[in-house]
ZADO-1210 file (C-alpha; in nm, 4 decimals, padded with zeros to 6 digits):
<atoms>
<atom x="-00.0114" y="00.0069" z="00.0071" code="MET" pos="1"/>
<atom x="00.2753" y="00.2432" z="00.0910" code="PHE" pos="2"/>
<atom x="00.4751" y="00.1717" z="-00.2329" code="LYS" pos="3"/>
<atom x="00.1645" y="00.2302" z="-00.4238" code="ASN" pos="4"/>
<atom x="00.0916" y="00.5674" z="-00.2360" code="LEU" pos="5"/>
<atom x="00.4431" y="00.7096" z="-00.2624" code="PHE" pos="6"/>
<atom x="00.4686" y="00.6224" z="-00.6204" code="GLY" pos="7"/>
<atom x="00.1509" y="00.7922" z="-00.7060" code="SER" pos="8"/>
<atom x="00.1349" y="01.1258" z="-00.8995" code="SER" pos="9"/>
<atom x="-00.1564" y="01.2307" z="-00.6763" code="LYS" pos="10"/>
<atom x="-00.1547" y="01.5325" z="-00.4696" code="ILE" pos="11"/>
<atom x="-00.2070" y="01.5038" z="-00.0874" code="ARG" pos="12"/>
<atom x="-00.4624" y="01.7771" z="-00.0237" code="VAL" pos="13"/>
<atom x="-00.5329" y="01.8996" z="00.3248" code="GLU" pos="14"/>
<atom x="-00.8568" y="02.1322" z="00.3703" code="PHE" pos="15"/>
<atom x="-00.8477" y="02.3600" z="00.6703" code="ILE" pos="16"/>
<atom x="-01.0978" y="02.5713" z="00.8149" code="ASP" pos="17"/>
<atom x="-00.9491" y="02.9376" z="00.7761" code="PHE" pos="18"/>
<atom x="-01.1382" y="03.0835" z="01.0848" code="ARG" pos="19"/>
<atom x="-01.0693" y="02.7988" z="01.3293" code="THR" pos="20"/>
<atom x="-00.7546" y="02.6350" z="01.1774" code="GLY" pos="21"/>
<atom x="-00.9306" y="02.2962" z="01.2203" code="GLU" pos="22"/>
<atom x="-00.8800" y="02.0191" z="00.9618" code="LEU" pos="23"/>
<atom x="-01.1880" y="01.9734" z="00.7574" code="ILE" pos="24"/>
<atom x="-01.0689" y="01.6923" z="00.5590" code="GLY" pos="25"/>
<atom x="-00.7932" y="01.5235" z="00.3455" code="LYS" pos="26"/>
<atom x="-00.8025" y="01.3977" z="-00.0192" code="SER" pos="27"/>
<atom x="-00.5721" y="01.2401" z="-00.2800" code="LEU" pos="28"/>
<atom x="-00.6220" y="01.4289" z="-00.5992" code="MET" pos="29"/>
<atom x="-00.4980" y="01.4090" z="-00.9554" code="LYS" pos="30"/>
<atom x="-00.3199" y="01.7239" z="-01.0653" code="PRO" pos="31"/>
<atom x="-00.5799" y="01.7786" z="-01.3415" code="GLU" pos="32"/>
<atom x="-00.8423" y="01.8024" z="-01.0768" code="GLN" pos="33"/>
<atom x="-00.6640" y="02.1034" z="-00.9458" code="LEU" pos="34"/>
<atom x="-00.6127" y="02.4502" z="-01.0914" code="PRO" pos="35"/>
<atom x="-00.2869" y="02.5806" z="-01.2318" code="GLU" pos="36"/>
<atom x="-00.3007" y="02.8638" z="-00.9788" code="THR" pos="37"/>
<atom x="-00.4957" y="02.9495" z="-00.6679" code="PHE" pos="38"/>
<atom x="-00.4355" y="03.3355" z="-00.7421" code="GLU" pos="39"/>
<atom x="-00.7657" y="03.3125" z="-00.9218" code="LEU" pos="40"/>
<atom x="-01.1039" y="03.2739" z="-00.7237" code="TYR" pos="41"/>
<atom x="-01.1425" y="02.9048" z="-00.6497" code="THR" pos="42"/>
<atom x="-01.4400" y="02.7254" z="-00.4813" code="ASN" pos="43"/>
<atom x="-01.4695" y="02.3550" z="-00.3660" code="PHE" pos="44"/>
<atom x="-01.7780" y="02.1586" z="-00.2487" code="THR" pos="45"/>
<atom x="-01.7004" y="01.9402" z="00.0582" code="LEU" pos="46"/>
<atom x="-01.9856" y="01.7270" z="00.1944" code="SER" pos="47"/>
<atom x="-02.2515" y="01.9307" z="00.0227" code="GLY" pos="48"/>
<atom x="-02.1121" y="02.2676" z="00.1687" code="GLN" pos="49"/>
<atom x="-01.9544" y="02.5278" z="-00.0635" code="GLU" pos="50"/>
<atom x="-01.6106" y="02.6702" z="00.0551" code="TRP" pos="51"/>
<atom x="-01.3873" y="02.9428" z="-00.1149" code="THR" pos="52"/>
<atom x="-01.0048" y="02.9228" z="-00.1050" code="VAL" pos="53"/>
<atom x="-00.8618" y="03.2031" z="00.1229" code="ILE" pos="54"/>
<atom x="-00.5018" y="03.0768" z="00.1160" code="GLU" pos="55"/>
<atom x="-00.3107" y="02.8124" z="-00.0497" code="ALA" pos="56"/>
<atom x="00.0364" y="02.6720" z="00.0006" code="ASN" pos="57"/>
<atom x="00.1922" y="02.6298" z="-00.2446" code="PRO" pos="58"/>
<atom x="-00.0026" y="02.8662" z="-00.4923" code="VAL" pos="59"/>
<atom x="00.0976" y="02.7394" z="-00.8224" code="HIS" pos="60"/>
<atom x="00.0598" y="02.3740" z="-00.9790" code="SER" pos="61"/>
<atom x="00.4299" y="02.3530" z="-01.0769" code="LYS" pos="62"/>
<atom x="00.5106" y="02.3444" z="-00.7046" code="ASP" pos="63"/>
<atom x="00.2454" y="02.1213" z="-00.5515" code="PHE" pos="64"/>
<atom x="00.2889" y="01.8653" z="-00.8343" code="THR" pos="65"/>
<atom x="00.6544" y="01.8446" z="-00.7378" code="LEU" pos="66"/>
<atom x="00.6080" y="01.8351" z="-00.3607" code="THR" pos="67"/>
<atom x="00.2700" y="01.6179" z="-00.4139" code="ARG" pos="68"/>
<atom x="00.1323" y="01.8306" z="-00.1122" code="SER" pos="69"/>
<atom x="-00.1056" y="02.1089" z="-00.0902" code="LEU" pos="70"/>
<atom x="-00.2798" y="02.2974" z="00.1966" code="LYS" pos="71"/>
<atom x="-00.5882" y="02.4923" z="00.1218" code="LEU" pos="72"/>
<atom x="-00.7315" y="02.7377" z="00.3970" code="LYS" pos="73"/>
<atom x="-01.1017" y="02.7648" z="00.3269" code="LEU" pos="74"/>
<atom x="-01.3895" y="02.9769" z="00.4227" code="GLN" pos="75"/>
<atom x="-01.7619" y="02.8757" z="00.4109" code="LYS" pos="76"/>
<atom x="-01.9548" y="03.0586" z="00.1316" code="VAL" pos="77"/>
<atom x="-02.2814" y="03.1713" z="00.3259" code="GLU" pos="78"/>
<atom x="-02.6104" y="03.2251" z="00.1465" code="LYS" pos="79"/>
<atom x="-02.7289" y="03.5656" z="00.2170" code="LEU" pos="80"/>
<atom x="-03.0889" y="03.6987" z="00.1966" code="ASN" pos="81"/>
<atom x="-03.0898" y="03.9613" z="-00.0865" code="PRO" pos="82"/>
<atom x="-03.2891" y="04.1883" z="00.1217" code="GLU" pos="83"/>
<atom x="-03.0195" y="04.2217" z="00.3695" code="ASN" pos="84"/>
<atom x="-02.7240" y="04.2789" z="00.1311" code="ILE" pos="85"/>
<atom x="-02.5589" y="04.6173" z="00.1522" code="LEU" pos="86"/>
<atom x="-02.3185" y="04.7513" z="-00.1220" code="TYR" pos="87"/>
<atom x="-02.0054" y="04.9547" z="-00.0344" code="THR" pos="88"/>
<atom x="-02.0446" y="05.1631" z="-00.3698" code="LEU" pos="89"/>
<atom x="-02.3464" y="05.3454" z="-00.5009" code="PRO" pos="90"/>
<atom x="-02.2617" y="05.2460" z="-00.8577" code="THR" pos="91"/>
<atom x="-02.0787" y="05.0010" z="-01.0786" code="ILE" pos="92"/>
<atom x="-01.9722" y="04.9779" z="-01.4435" code="SER" pos="93"/>
<atom x="-02.2037" y="04.7548" z="-01.6691" code="ASN" pos="94"/>
<atom x="-01.9074" y="04.6689" z="-01.8999" code="GLU" pos="95"/>
<atom x="-01.6302" y="04.4629" z="-01.7504" code="LEU" pos="96"/>
<atom x="-01.2945" y="04.3861" z="-01.9299" code="PRO" pos="97"/>
<atom x="-01.1982" y="04.0555" z="-02.0497" code="ARG" pos="98"/>
<atom x="-00.9662" y="03.8227" z="-01.8227" code="ILE" pos="99"/>
<atom x="-00.6746" y="03.6477" z="-01.9428" code="ILE" pos="100"/>
<atom x="-00.4074" y="03.4226" z="-01.7463" code="ASP" pos="101"/>
<atom x="-00.0964" y="03.6052" z="-01.8284" code="THR" pos="102"/>
<atom x="00.0234" y="03.9696" z="-01.8084" code="PRO" pos="103"/>
<atom x="00.1014" y="04.1755" z="-02.1158" code="GLN" pos="104"/>
<atom x="00.3231" y="04.4098" z="-01.9378" code="PHE" pos="105"/>
<atom x="00.5757" y="04.2509" z="-01.6714" code="GLU" pos="106"/>
<atom x="00.7418" y="04.5287" z="-01.4838" code="LYS" pos="107"/>
<atom x="00.4760" y="04.5123" z="-01.1987" code="PHE" pos="108"/>
<atom x="00.1217" y="04.4650" z="-01.1563" code="ARG" pos="109"/>
<atom x="-00.1491" y="04.6689" z="-01.0023" code="THR" pos="110"/>
<atom x="-00.4491" y="04.4853" z="-00.8284" code="THR" pos="111"/>
<atom x="-00.8074" y="04.6209" z="-00.7884" code="LEU" pos="112"/>
<atom x="-01.1337" y="04.4627" z="-00.7108" code="HIS" pos="113"/>
<atom x="-01.3647" y="04.4330" z="-01.0127" code="GLU" pos="114"/>
<atom x="-01.6164" y="04.6940" z="-00.8580" code="ASP" pos="115"/>
<atom x="-01.3498" y="04.9469" z="-00.8725" code="ASP" pos="116"/>
<atom x="-01.2966" y="04.9299" z="-01.2531" code="TRP" pos="117"/>
<atom x="-01.3803" y="05.2693" z="-01.4168" code="ARG" pos="118"/>
<atom x="-01.4925" y="05.4326" z="-01.0887" code="GLN" pos="119"/>
<atom x="-01.2686" y="05.7403" z="-01.1772" code="ARG" pos="120"/>
<atom x="-01.2384" y="05.7932" z="-01.5652" code="GLU" pos="121"/>
<atom x="-01.1610" y="06.0109" z="-01.8418" code="PHE" pos="122"/>
<atom x="-01.4234" y="06.0325" z="-02.1145" code="LEU" pos="123"/>
<atom x="-01.4699" y="06.2396" z="-02.4478" code="LYS" pos="124"/>
<atom x="-01.6309" y="06.5840" z="-02.4108" code="ASN" pos="125"/>
<atom x="-01.9120" y="06.4385" z="-02.6230" code="SER" pos="126"/>
<atom x="-02.0174" y="06.2158" z="-02.3399" code="ALA" pos="127"/>
<atom x="-02.1530" y="06.4966" z="-02.1226" code="PHE" pos="128"/>
<atom x="-02.5316" y="06.4157" z="-02.1890" code="PRO" pos="129"/>
<atom x="-02.4737" y="06.0347" z="-02.1127" code="LEU" pos="130"/>
<atom x="-02.2762" y="06.1377" z="-01.7999" code="VAL" pos="131"/>
<atom x="-02.5763" y="06.3391" z="-01.6690" code="GLU" pos="132"/>
<atom x="-02.8032" y="06.0770" z="-01.7133" code="ILE" pos="133"/>
<atom x="-02.5857" y="05.8284" z="-01.5219" code="GLU" pos="134"/>
<atom x="-02.5125" y="06.0907" z="-01.2443" code="LEU" pos="135"/>
<atom x="-02.8893" y="06.1416" z="-01.1896" code="ASN" pos="136"/>
<atom x="-02.9090" y="05.7762" z="-01.1307" code="GLY" pos="137"/>
<atom x="-02.6296" y="05.7590" z="-00.8759" code="ILE" pos="138"/>
<atom x="-02.7614" y="06.0745" z="-00.6867" code="LYS" pos="139"/>
<atom x="-03.0951" y="05.8912" z="-00.6452" code="GLU" pos="140"/>
<atom x="-02.9019" y="05.5984" z="-00.4689" code="ILE" pos="141"/>
<atom x="-02.7200" y="05.8496" z="-00.2484" code="TRP" pos="142"/>
<atom x="-03.0516" y="06.0307" z="-00.1790" code="LYS" pos="143"/>
<atom x="-03.2863" y="05.7076" z="-00.0879" code="ASN" pos="144"/>
<atom x="-03.0593" y="05.4145" z="-00.0346" code="HIS" pos="145"/>
<atom x="-02.7660" y="05.5388" z="00.1602" code="ASN" pos="146"/>
<atom x="-02.7284" y="05.3799" z="00.5092" code="LYS" pos="147"/>
<atom x="-02.4716" y="05.4754" z="00.7791" code="ILE" pos="148"/>
<atom x="-02.2877" y="05.1646" z="00.9331" code="VAL" pos="149"/>
<atom x="-01.9907" y="05.0909" z="01.1601" code="GLY" pos="150"/>
<atom x="-01.7498" y="05.3740" z="01.1920" code="ASP" pos="151"/>
<atom x="-01.9599" y="05.6301" z="01.0063" code="ASN" pos="152"/>
<atom x="-01.9109" y="05.4528" z="00.6828" code="LEU" pos="153"/>
<atom x="-02.1415" y="05.4817" z="00.3788" code="ASN" pos="154"/>
<atom x="-02.3439" y="05.1669" z="00.2603" code="ALA" pos="155"/>
<atom x="-02.6152" y="05.1258" z="00.0027" code="PHE" pos="156"/>
<atom x="-02.9247" y="04.8789" z="-00.0108" code="ASP" pos="157"/>
<atom x="-02.9357" y="04.9235" z="-00.3992" code="SER" pos="158"/>
<atom x="-02.6940" y="05.0023" z="-00.6569" code="ILE" pos="159"/>
<atom x="-02.6896" y="05.1969" z="-00.9769" code="HIS" pos="160"/>
<atom x="-02.5428" y="05.0025" z="-01.2846" code="ILE" pos="161"/>
<atom x="-02.3981" y="05.2375" z="-01.5483" code="ARG" pos="162"/>
<atom x="-02.5684" y="05.1094" z="-01.8648" code="ARG" pos="163"/>
<atom x="-02.6158" y="05.4161" z="-02.0433" code="THR" pos="164"/>
<atom x="-02.2604" y="05.5460" z="-02.0817" code="ILE" pos="165"/>
<atom x="-02.1075" y="05.2522" z="-02.2703" code="GLY" pos="166"/>
<atom x="-01.7493" y="05.2088" z="-02.3391" code="LEU" pos="167"/>
<atom x="-01.5357" y="05.5165" z="-02.3757" code="PRO" pos="168"/>
<atom x="-01.3775" y="05.4415" z="-02.6995" code="GLY" pos="169"/>
<atom x="-01.1166" y="05.7111" z="-02.6550" code="LEU" pos="170"/>
<atom x="-00.8567" y="05.6067" z="-02.9114" code="ASN" pos="171"/>
<atom x="-00.5893" y="05.8381" z="-02.7779" code="LEU" pos="172"/>
<atom x="-00.2292" y="05.8312" z="-02.8613" code="ASP" pos="173"/>
<atom x="-00.0746" y="05.6207" z="-02.5753" code="PHE" pos="174"/>
<atom x="00.2880" y="05.7175" z="-02.6607" code="ILE" pos="175"/>
<atom x="00.2085" y="06.0804" z="-02.6490" code="LYS" pos="176"/>
<atom x="00.0492" y="06.0261" z="-02.2918" code="LEU" pos="177"/>
<atom x="00.3536" y="05.8384" z="-02.1666" code="GLN" pos="178"/>
<atom x="00.5745" y="06.1106" z="-02.2950" code="GLU" pos="179"/>
<atom x="00.3430" y="06.3813" z="-02.1382" code="PHE" pos="180"/>
<atom x="00.3606" y="06.2254" z="-01.8034" code="LEU" pos="181"/>
<atom x="00.7296" y="06.1113" z="-01.8200" code="ALA" pos="182"/>
<atom x="00.6448" y="05.7424" z="-01.7696" code="ILE" pos="183"/>
<atom x="00.9158" y="05.5002" z="-01.8007" code="ASP" pos="184"/>
<atom x="00.7593" y="05.1710" z="-01.6623" code="GLU" pos="185"/>
<atom x="00.4387" y="05.0060" z="-01.7588" code="ILE" pos="186"/>
<atom x="00.2785" y="04.7471" z="-01.5375" code="GLY" pos="187"/>
<atom x="-00.0102" y="04.4976" z="-01.5887" code="SER" pos="188"/>
<atom x="-00.3540" y="04.5182" z="-01.4342" code="LEU" pos="189"/>
<atom x="-00.4901" y="04.2332" z="-01.2199" code="PHE" pos="190"/>
<atom x="-00.8567" y="04.1920" z="-01.1080" code="ILE" pos="191"/>
<atom x="-00.8324" y="04.0316" z="-00.7463" code="ASP" pos="192"/>
<atom x="-00.8913" y="03.6493" z="-00.7561" code="ARG" pos="193"/>
<atom x="-00.9827" y="03.6536" z="-01.1291" code="GLN" pos="194"/>
<atom x="-00.6916" y="03.7379" z="-01.3604" code="GLY" pos="195"/>
<atom x="-00.5165" y="03.9784" z="-01.5664" code="PHE" pos="196"/>
<atom x="-00.7313" y="04.2405" z="-01.7735" code="ILE" pos="197"/>
<atom x="-00.6801" y="04.1831" z="-02.1487" code="GLU" pos="198"/>
<atom x="-00.4642" y="04.4718" z="-02.2955" code="ASN" pos="199"/>
<atom x="-00.4782" y="04.6278" z="-01.9360" code="GLY" pos="200"/>
<atom x="-00.1964" y="04.8608" z="-01.8207" code="PHE" pos="201"/>
<atom x="-00.0960" y="05.0426" z="-01.5286" code="SER" pos="202"/>
<atom x="00.1540" y="05.3129" z="-01.4414" code="PHE" pos="203"/>
<atom x="00.2396" y="05.5611" z="-01.1663" code="LYS" pos="204"/>
<atom x="00.3410" y="05.9261" z="-01.1344" code="THR" pos="205"/>
<atom x="00.4561" y="06.0914" z="-00.8120" code="GLU" pos="206"/>
<atom x="00.0918" y="06.1526" z="-00.7191" code="ASN" pos="207"/>
<atom x="-00.1472" y="05.9141" z="-00.8975" code="THR" pos="208"/>
<atom x="-00.1846" y="05.5620" z="-01.0077" code="THR" pos="209"/>
<atom x="-00.3581" y="05.5382" z="-01.3719" code="TYR" pos="210"/>
<atom x="-00.4920" y="05.2179" z="-01.5420" code="ALA" pos="211"/>
<atom x="-00.6729" y="05.1452" z="-01.8507" code="GLY" pos="212"/>
<atom x="-00.6749" y="04.9395" z="-02.1808" code="ILE" pos="213"/>
<atom x="-00.4395" y="05.0058" z="-02.4658" code="VAL" pos="214"/>
<atom x="-00.4537" y="04.8243" z="-02.8056" code="LEU" pos="215"/>
<atom x="-00.2158" y="04.8883" z="-03.1004" code="ASP" pos="216"/>
<atom x="-00.0872" y="05.2084" z="-02.9046" code="SER" pos="217"/>
<atom x="-00.4326" y="05.3529" z="-02.8866" code="LEU" pos="218"/>
<atom x="-00.5681" y="05.4219" z="-02.5409" code="LEU" pos="219"/>
<atom x="-00.9237" y="05.2922" z="-02.5372" code="LYS" pos="220"/>
<atom x="-01.0092" y="05.3327" z="-02.1532" code="GLU" pos="221"/>
<atom x="-00.8306" y="05.5522" z="-01.9106" code="PHE" pos="222"/>
<atom x="-00.8941" y="05.5697" z="-01.5397" code="CYS" pos="223"/>
<atom x="-00.7437" y="05.6690" z="-01.2000" code="ILE" pos="224"/>
<atom x="-00.7001" y="05.4067" z="-00.9283" code="LEU" pos="225"/>
<atom x="-00.5322" y="05.6078" z="-00.6402" code="THR" pos="226"/>
<atom x="-00.4822" y="05.9965" z="-00.6163" code="LEU" pos="227"/>
<atom x="-00.3985" y="06.2739" z="-00.3692" code="ASN" pos="228"/>
<atom x="-00.4684" y="06.6483" z="-00.3630" code="GLU" pos="229"/>
<atom x="-00.2138" y="06.7118" z="-00.6207" code="TYR" pos="230"/>
<atom x="-00.3708" y="06.4909" z="-00.8822" code="THR" pos="231"/>
<atom x="-00.5971" y="06.7592" z="-00.9837" code="ILE" pos="232"/>
<atom x="-00.3346" y="06.9339" z="-01.1697" code="LYS" pos="233"/>
<atom x="-00.2526" y="06.6194" z="-01.3652" code="GLU" pos="234"/>
<atom x="-00.6335" y="06.5781" z="-01.4493" code="ILE" pos="235"/>
<atom x="-00.6453" y="06.9439" z="-01.5839" code="ASP" pos="236"/>
<atom x="-00.3434" y="06.8893" z="-01.7950" code="ALA" pos="237"/>
<atom x="-00.4654" y="06.5539" z="-01.9303" code="ILE" pos="238"/>
<atom x="-00.8007" y="06.7160" z="-02.0002" code="ASN" pos="239"/>
<atom x="-00.6460" y="07.0020" z="-02.1953" code="HIS" pos="240"/>
<atom x="-00.4241" y="06.7834" z="-02.3803" code="LEU" pos="241"/>
<atom x="-00.6819" y="06.5424" z="-02.5158" code="PHE" pos="242"/>
<atom x="-00.9819" y="06.7347" z="-02.4871" code="ASN" pos="243"/>
<atom x="-01.1400" y="06.5073" z="-02.2275" code="LEU" pos="244"/>
<atom x="-01.3640" y="06.5217" z="-01.9176" code="ILE" pos="245"/>
<atom x="-01.2918" y="06.3480" z="-01.5892" code="TYR" pos="246"/>
<atom x="-01.5702" y="06.1715" z="-01.3938" code="VAL" pos="247"/>
<atom x="-01.5692" y="06.0497" z="-01.0379" code="ASP" pos="248"/>
<atom x="-01.8818" y="05.8337" z="-01.0312" code="TRP" pos="249"/>
<atom x="-01.8653" y="05.7582" z="-00.6518" code="TYR" pos="250"/>
<atom x="-01.8834" y="06.1182" z="-00.5765" code="ASN" pos="251"/>
<atom x="-02.0761" y="06.2359" z="-00.8719" code="CYS" pos="252"/>
<atom x="-01.8193" y="06.5010" z="-00.9726" code="SER" pos="253"/>
<atom x="-01.7004" y="06.6244" z="-01.3008" code="ILE" pos="254"/>
<atom x="-01.3826" y="06.8056" z="-01.4027" code="ILE" pos="255"/>
<atom x="-01.3828" y="06.9655" z="-01.7429" code="ALA" pos="256"/>
<atom x="-01.1349" y="07.1768" z="-01.9139" code="GLU" pos="257"/>
<atom x="-01.3096" y="07.4899" z="-01.8688" code="ASN" pos="258"/>
<atom x="-01.3949" y="07.4486" z="-01.5046" code="ASP" pos="259"/>
</atoms>
């Protein structure tokens, strides 16, 4: 029996409760039954209960197929009453980017949650009428569906999905933007527990983290992920350079070139 066990290519998997540290169970699994990486969102069903992987050791198949050992820390997937669900954002984008397994820029990677996609973005001037329609919907969420929870935090019992604005379709000169902001390094864009955004990029200035989608040196979508009080000068300059407007959907604010 021991000869057969240690001569096997199967992986010895331990399932551990992330909250309690207790062993849920053990299993011998074929490599093809397991994902190539646990960086992506992964669920298991054990004895009829659905669990999600919080932590894996090792993370990649090339490692656990070599050691033939894998420890997975899991958390129960709780079924919630939709009437009790609260959202942390008043609005999300209707259009989500395509996800791929490998980065297209390898200097570094920037990670974001999928709900943060296009929360602060640059749009064409011609998008003004559509922006106003979307902002009216978001303001209604703030007015009628906002709840204060915890340490004076905003939460929402409904959410506005931005279906009117559509894709930005900017088609801007990406090289011109790089030169204008003096950018040397381009990184990839990773949606947490899902994968890399196809044609996604990110780069950083002293004050701001930018991200978006570039295809054949044309900037298609352009967003801001992190910023500080000095970012406004960069926004004004970019608006002027490309004749754009900047929209912060969460705060229902617009910055236009003539402001």
